[in-house]
C-alpha angles and dihedrals in degrees: 000000000000118000130187118212118204136150144163102051092155092197107201093035118153126198098219099309096337116107115225093201094116089051092054094046090057091046094051093047091050090046093055091048091049094050090052097042094046092043094235114187102193133025120204119198107188101200142292096076087159133037097226136028090242103048119191126245092262094055092047090048091054090051097052093041090058092047090049092049089054096055097082089052091058092217123157115245126192119190127184129189124253134199092271093050128089104235090206096052090048093047097044097089096028095114092053094044092050088066087057095052094258112124119196125193105181096171141348125268093180095254111121092202090066091055102041116083122187117213130188128186117170108310095344123100122190141171123210117200097210099200113178128203106302114221128206090256089055093053113037147008118232113248122201111250096022113148120229088254091051090053092051092049090050089055094046093050090045092057092046094045090051094054091043092054091048091049094048092048091052095048093043098045098034112032119201095005115131115244129213117193127207124202143171110206148095113275113199114261097026116140112239134198107252096224112033092037101045088119095047096117093092125122106342094016092067090048095044092232109201130211088241091067091069110099115253094241097084120097092198136003114213106202134193132178099075116081097205111085109234150137117252121219123339095313124094089210102067103074147158112217089201125216117308095230135021111279097185136017090258087066095053094109097041116124100235114208148152124226124235116203124195117204117197130165092353093308137100095239099177139016112196127187117227112195114223111229115250111234097175136028122225119207132189118202123184140165142070118345098257092046091051091049090051093050094047088050090055095053107112127200111272120220092239133121094248133041122264115264116217128196109203125201116179114196118193127175100224131032109242136160088237092057091051091050095049090047092055091047089051090060090050094047093058099038091107099033121131088253127058122237102223094184138359127192137179123214128190109202097199095061123091126199121182109314094333120114093210132052109217118205120202094021110156132194092249089059088065134070119226087255092055090054094049091044089056088050090053091048090054090051089046090233111168143157122024093344091060093047093048093048091049093052092045091050091051090052090049093049093050092048092050096045092046091048090046090052090049093049090048090054094047091049092052091048091051090050093052092047 
């Protein structure tokens, strides 16, 4: 049996204001061809199919077009929900998709039978423990008087217990059948992308979940959530596939890939890396204005399907009207270049604001994550030490609760409208 492990597609993702739809179209076309050419039996997608819990029509269309394209190939597909996905939107067509050999687990309901999928190809029998992203509410109940450390330990034990229940169920109900697990979480020690994963310390990240916490009964653990492809711990069988295309400029040099597993005689006998073709180049150019202009002028057309995207950061020592004027002219000069300027910013190094060492001109709210905004509020209040850490973690929990509740309300409103 040949299995393909991928994750973190983030359909609907934008780099600043630039839509990555064309990048995703080319990736999905290539993926369908690869599955056919390499005679893949099973496709695993370990969470974050979409970039937001309320994906637009274009993102949904890409998703269903890909699934439709896979139907004539008669491959098995297993999709789990990630922290960016709406569990209700993923689960809505699950009963229909199940009849098409497409299994979707958007969220957990605590029933192991809903998350364990048995596959058989020829003489090979295999179980897949399709564990989605586990939210706080899935793992623990708040208890009055709990310390911050107690809450983190409860999350850590909740994740561990969930996987142990799944493992026990598999080996009790299906003796001597190999088991692959899926997961969407941060495992301690994983390398992250500094921009697109600034908010990575969610469930699992807070609790410093370790690879040793996975039960020993899994032959392979197919992870999502981290965009950098990597092995975890000393084992070759606990892996992040990484994202298939760069989702931030900090990921521009990542080696994007898929992982092909071969299962024979109840064992994973090989794990092969399949590089994902790069359809677009990302560039970051920073420095004084004249240096930036020189670097932009040296960018040559790249023989790729899509134009190069460039992130520009102009750093000047002193704030002057001349610097601002020349910066605005720079943007106009390259408006019709062979590449696209996705974002340009101007920084004056001699200005101080609050506790920051740099004054950033032209910074907009969309440039910042919700954690950046809250961190600046804490800076202004001069909140440091344990109080700052506790407030940040509490704010993350509140943010997740609000966004998850908002997604649920949106789904219920849509259902009421249809009815």
